[in-house]
C-alpha distance (Angstrom), angle and dihedral (degrees) to the residues before:
residue distance angle dihedral
M1 . . .
L2 3.81 . .
S3 3.83 104.3 .
V4 3.84 93.5 -154.3
P5 3.83 119.5 143.1
F6 3.80 97.1 -161.7
P7 3.74 112.2 1.7
V8 3.77 95.5 174.3
I9 3.79 94.1 144.1
T10 3.79 90.7 52.9
L11 3.78 93.3 49.4
I12 3.77 92.2 48.7
A13 3.85 90.9 47.8
L14 3.82 91.7 50.4
L15 3.78 90.0 47.5
L16 3.78 91.4 53.1
L17 3.82 90.8 47.2
I18 3.86 90.5 51.1
A19 3.79 90.7 49.5
A20 3.78 91.8 48.7
L21 3.76 90.5 50.7
C22 3.74 94.2 47.1
T23 3.88 90.3 53.7
A24 3.86 95.7 41.1
G25 3.89 117.7 108.8
A26 3.81 94.8 -113.4
R27 3.79 113.5 41.2
H28 3.79 117.8 -150.9
N29 3.90 107.5 -154.0
G30 3.83 91.5 -170.8
A31 3.83 91.2 58.1
L32 3.79 92.4 45.6
R33 3.80 87.5 51.6
F34 3.81 93.7 51.2
L35 3.87 93.0 44.2
F36 3.76 94.1 48.6
A37 3.86 90.1 49.3
S38 3.81 89.6 48.7
F39 3.76 89.4 51.5
I40 3.70 97.0 50.0
L41 3.75 91.2 47.0
I42 3.86 95.4 52.3
L43 3.89 89.1 42.1
T44 3.79 90.7 53.5
N45 3.76 91.1 47.3
T46 3.76 90.1 50.3
L47 3.83 91.0 53.1
R48 3.74 89.0 46.0
W49 3.84 93.3 58.5
E50 3.82 90.9 40.4
F51 3.79 97.1 54.5
H52 3.92 97.9 22.7
S53 3.79 88.0 -131.2
D54 3.84 118.8 174.2
L55 3.84 89.1 -158.0
L56 3.70 92.8 56.9
R57 3.76 91.7 43.5
N58 3.79 91.3 55.6
L59 3.78 91.1 43.9
Q60 3.75 91.3 49.6
S61 3.78 92.6 52.5
V62 3.75 92.6 49.5
M63 3.85 91.8 47.3
A64 3.84 88.5 49.5
I65 3.80 91.3 57.2
F66 3.80 91.0 56.8
L67 3.80 97.9 45.1
P68 3.94 97.8 80.2
A69 3.73 90.1 50.1
I70 3.83 92.4 49.2
A71 3.79 87.7 48.8
W72 3.86 90.7 52.1
S73 3.89 93.8 45.4
S74 3.89 90.1 46.6
F75 3.79 95.2 58.5
V76 3.80 107.2 21.4
L77 3.77 122.8 65.5
P78 3.86 120.7 -156.3
G79 3.80 111.2 -100.8
E80 3.82 119.4 -129.2
H81 3.85 94.2 -114.1
R82 3.91 95.8 31.8
Q83 3.81 100.5 55.9
K84 3.79 94.5 118.5
R85 3.77 91.8 46.4
Y86 3.79 90.7 47.8
V87 3.81 92.2 50.9
L88 3.81 92.0 47.7
M89 3.82 93.3 49.9
L90 3.73 90.8 47.0
F91 3.87 99.6 50.3
V92 3.80 112.1 16.1
P93 3.81 96.5 68.2
V94 3.88 90.1 47.6
V95 3.72 92.0 50.6
L96 3.74 94.6 46.0
S97 3.78 91.8 47.6
L98 3.89 91.6 50.2
L99 3.81 90.0 50.6
I100 3.79 93.3 48.3
R101 3.79 88.4 49.9
L102 3.81 91.3 52.1
L103 3.81 96.2 44.9
W104 3.81 101.7 32.3
A105 3.82 110.4 18.5
P106 3.98 96.1 175.7
A107 3.78 89.1 65.2
T108 3.84 93.1 57.2
D109 3.81 96.3 93.8
V110 3.87 90.7 52.4
V111 3.81 92.6 46.1
L112 3.87 91.3 48.4
G113 3.86 89.7 50.9
I114 3.72 91.5 52.9
L115 3.75 93.1 43.0
F116 3.92 94.6 50.6
F117 3.85 93.4 43.0
S118 3.86 91.9 48.1
Y119 3.75 96.2 49.0
G120 3.85 91.1 43.9
V121 3.88 92.3 54.7
A122 3.88 87.0 45.0
L123 3.75 91.0 55.4
F124 3.79 90.1 50.1
R125 3.74 91.9 53.9
A126 3.78 93.6 43.9
T127 3.80 92.6 61.8
G128 3.81 90.1 53.4
K129 3.77 88.3 -131.2
P130 3.90 133.2 102.2
P131 3.82 117.2 -104.4
F132 3.79 93.4 -106.4
H133 3.83 97.5 42.5
S134 3.82 117.5 158.4
L135 3.73 112.6 -81.3
R136 3.76 92.8 -156.7
P137 3.95 113.6 138.2
G138 3.80 114.2 -91.0
E139 3.74 96.4 17.3
I140 3.85 97.0 82.0
S141 3.71 133.6 26.2
H142 3.87 125.1 -126.0
S143 3.78 87.5 -115.8
D144 3.81 92.4 57.1
R145 3.80 91.7 40.5
L146 3.85 90.0 55.0
A147 3.84 91.2 44.7
L148 3.80 89.3 53.7
F149 3.80 89.2 49.2
A150 3.81 91.5 52.4
G151 3.87 89.7 50.3
F152 3.75 92.3 48.6
F153 3.86 91.2 45.6
L154 3.83 89.9 53.4
C155 3.78 95.7 46.2
S156 3.75 91.7 45.2
S157 3.87 90.0 51.6
A158 3.80 89.6 51.9
L159 3.79 93.3 48.4
T160 3.85 89.6 49.6
D161 3.74 93.1 54.0
L162 3.78 93.6 46.1
L163 3.88 91.2 50.5
I164 3.81 90.7 46.6
A165 3.88 90.8 48.9
V166 3.84 90.9 49.6
D167 3.90 89.8 47.9
F168 3.90 91.9 49.3
G169 3.78 87.1 49.2
F170 3.85 97.3 51.2
S171 3.77 105.0 25.7
G172 3.75 108.2 14.1
G173 3.82 96.4 -105.4
K174 3.84 94.3 -53.6
Y175 3.77 93.8 143.4
A176 3.85 98.9 31.3
T177 3.87 94.3 107.3
S178 3.80 91.8 50.9
I179 3.82 92.6 46.8
V180 3.92 90.7 52.9
A181 3.79 91.5 47.0
V182 3.82 94.1 51.4
T183 3.83 93.9 46.6
Q184 3.93 91.9 46.6
F185 3.82 91.6 48.5
A186 3.80 89.1 49.5
L187 3.83 89.5 61.7
L188 3.80 94.7 49.2
P189 3.91 96.6 77.8
L190 3.79 88.9 50.2
V191 3.75 92.9 49.2
G192 3.71 92.0 46.2
T193 3.84 91.5 50.6
L194 3.76 90.3 52.0
I195 3.82 91.8 49.1
F196 3.77 92.4 49.8
R197 3.76 93.7 48.6
L198 3.91 91.6 49.1
I199 3.74 95.5 50.6
N200 3.76 97.4 32.8
P201 3.79 111.9 49.3
P202 3.81 117.2 -163.9
P203 3.91 108.2 -70.2
L204 3.69 122.8 -114.9
I205 3.83 123.3 -118.7
G206 3.79 108.2 -55.9
S207 3.78 126.2 -16.5
A208 3.75 129.0 -54.1
P209 3.82 103.2 -125.2
G210 3.77 117.7 -160.8
Q211 3.73 95.8 -144.9
E212 3.75 118.9 117.2
Q213 3.83 93.8 -128.0
N214 3.84 90.2 62.0
R215 3.83 97.4 52.1
E216 3.70 94.1 87.6
K217 3.76 91.1 51.9
E218 3.76 90.9 50.5
R219 3.79 92.6 53.7
A220 3.69 91.4 47.6
G221 3.81 89.5 49.1
T222 3.82 89.9 51.8
A223 3.82 90.8 51.8
E224 3.83 90.5 50.0
L225 3.77 91.5 49.5
T226 3.84 91.7 49.6
A227 3.83 91.1 50.2
L228 3.79 89.0 47.2
Y229 3.78 91.1 49.2
R230 3.81 93.3 53.0
K231 3.78 89.0 52.0
L232 3.72 92.7 47.5
E233 3.87 94.0 47.5
K234 3.76 92.7 49.8
Q235 3.74 92.8 53.2
V236 3.82 92.8 45.3
R237 3.82 90.1 51.4
E238 3.81 96.5 43.8
D239 3.72 96.9 45.4
E240 3.86 92.9 35.7
L241 3.87 91.4 -133.2
Y242 3.78 90.0 163.5
L243 3.84 90.2 68.1
N244 3.83 89.8 71.0
P245 3.79 104.7 93.1
D246 3.82 90.3 -155.0
V247 3.77 96.5 53.6
T248 3.78 112.4 137.6
L249 3.81 135.2 175.2
A250 3.82 89.8 -96.9
L251 3.78 91.7 51.1
L252 3.70 91.9 49.1
A253 3.82 89.6 51.4
R254 3.84 91.4 52.6
K255 3.81 94.7 46.2
T256 3.74 95.0 47.1
G257 3.81 98.6 34.3
I258 3.79 89.8 -130.1
P259 3.88 117.4 127.3
A260 3.87 112.6 -103.0
R261 3.80 92.9 -120.6
H262 3.84 90.7 51.7
V263 3.88 90.3 49.2
S264 3.77 90.2 51.9
A265 3.81 94.3 44.3
A266 3.75 92.1 50.3
V267 3.77 96.4 49.4
N268 3.82 90.6 45.9
S269 3.67 93.1 48.5
V270 3.75 98.3 48.9
R271 3.78 104.9 26.5
Q272 3.76 100.2 28.7
C273 3.74 93.7 -136.3
N274 3.76 137.6 88.6
V275 3.82 124.7 -89.9
S276 3.90 94.0 -103.1
Q277 3.75 90.3 55.1
W278 3.74 92.4 44.1
I279 3.89 93.0 53.2
N280 3.79 89.1 46.9
G281 3.76 88.2 56.5
F282 3.89 90.1 61.8
R283 3.82 88.6 48.1
V284 3.80 94.6 51.0
E285 3.85 90.1 47.3
R286 3.84 90.3 53.3
A287 3.80 90.1 46.2
K288 3.73 90.7 51.8
A289 3.77 91.0 55.7
L290 3.83 93.0 45.8
L291 3.89 90.6 49.2
I292 3.81 93.1 53.1
N293 3.92 99.5 37.0
T294 3.73 101.3 36.9
A295 3.90 141.2 45.9
L296 3.81 93.2 -138.7
P297 3.81 115.9 138.6
V298 3.73 113.5 -100.3
T299 3.77 91.2 -114.6
Q300 3.78 93.0 58.3
I301 3.86 89.4 46.2
M302 3.80 89.3 52.7
M303 3.80 89.7 55.0
E304 3.68 96.4 43.7
S305 3.72 91.2 50.5
G306 3.72 92.7 58.2
F307 3.87 101.8 -101.5
M308 3.86 118.2 133.8
T309 3.80 99.5 -162.8
K310 3.79 135.1 38.4
S311 3.78 93.5 -136.4
N312 3.85 93.4 55.7
F313 3.88 90.8 43.0
N314 3.85 91.1 51.4
R315 3.80 94.2 44.4
E316 3.83 96.0 47.9
F317 3.80 91.4 43.6
L318 3.71 89.7 53.3
R319 3.83 92.6 46.0
L320 3.72 92.7 53.5
S321 3.75 101.2 33.9
G322 3.68 107.0 27.1
T323 3.84 94.1 -127.6
S324 3.75 140.8 61.7
P325 3.83 124.2 -91.3
G326 3.71 94.3 -109.0
A327 3.78 93.5 47.9
Y328 3.85 91.1 48.5
R329 3.82 91.5 53.6
Q330 3.76 91.1 48.5
Q331 3.80 91.6 47.9
A332 3.84 89.4 50.3
R333 3.77 91.3 50.8
D334 3.80 91.5 48.9
N335 3.81 90.6 50.6
S336 3.67 91.5 48.0
G337 3.76 91.8 51.0
L338 3.80 92.6 49.2
T339 3.91 89.0 51.0
A340 3.75 91.1 51.8
E341 3.77 93.0 50.7
K342 3.80 91.7 51.5
A343 3.76 89.3 50.6
C-alpha cells in the first residue's frame, strides 16, 4: 500500500513508538498489534523496492489488504448487539478486496485506497472524537490517541497512493518520491507527540527537584495531594458526578470547588492515571454492579453508567477488567451457579 522506496525514517519512528508503548505504564496490546503489522508491511515494501522482487510485491499487496482490518480489530471491540455487523465489517471488505485482486489486478491500487480511507474514517468515528481532537492531558486517553493515530495513518496512506497514481497518470511518476517524502514527514510530528505523551505523563504541580532540601516539601506535597484526592473521590461518589457523560476536568473543578490543576495532580499522584481514565473507573465499577444485579441490556447499562459510545465502553471495560461486559456477566452467572450448587 505504502509506495515508499526507502522509508527508513518511518520505520525508525514506528520502532520508537513501539518501544515507548511497551515501556508505558498501561500497555495496549491492540495498538502494539497494529504497529507491528504496519512495521512489517513497510519493511516488506522496502525490501520489495530494494530487490525488485515480484514475490515481495505480491506479498506486500496482500498484507496491505489485511492491515485496515487489523487496525479495526485492534481498537474496536464487538458490541453485544452488533456482533454480526462487526464480523461483516471485519471480513467482507478483506474478502472482496482479495477477490478483486485475483480477478482484476489493475484495480488493486484503487481498492486499497478506498479500503484504507474507509477504515481510517471508521476509526475516527469509533473514538467518538474528531481527527484533530485536543491532545491536552486528561482530555483524551492513550487508547483513543493511538486509535486516532491509526486512523490518520490509514487515511494518509490512502492519500499517498492516490497522489502517486495521479502523478503516474500525468507525469509518469516524476514527483512520486517527493509525494512520499512529504506524506511521511507529515506523520512524524504526530508520532513524536505520541511518543512524548507515552514516556512523559502529565507532570504534577510544580517540579520535582532532586535536592535534599526539597525532599520534605515533596513528602508534604504528596500527603496534601492524598488528602485532596480522598475529598475529591468522596464527592464524586456521593454526587455520582461520573454519571454525567459530558463530565470534563473543568466541570469537576466547578462542581468540587477544587482548581483543575489540583484535581489533575491529585488523581495522577494517587491513582497514576489521568482524570478521564479515573472517571471511567467509576463508570466501569457501576456497570459491573448492574451487569451482576440486573437483567438490563448491555447497551442500557452502558448509558446508565455514564458512557456515550459502545466502543469506548467496551474498550474501557476491557482495560480495567480484562474481559468484555457480556463475558463478565456470564462469568458472574456461572460463579453464582457454582456457589448455589455447593450450598
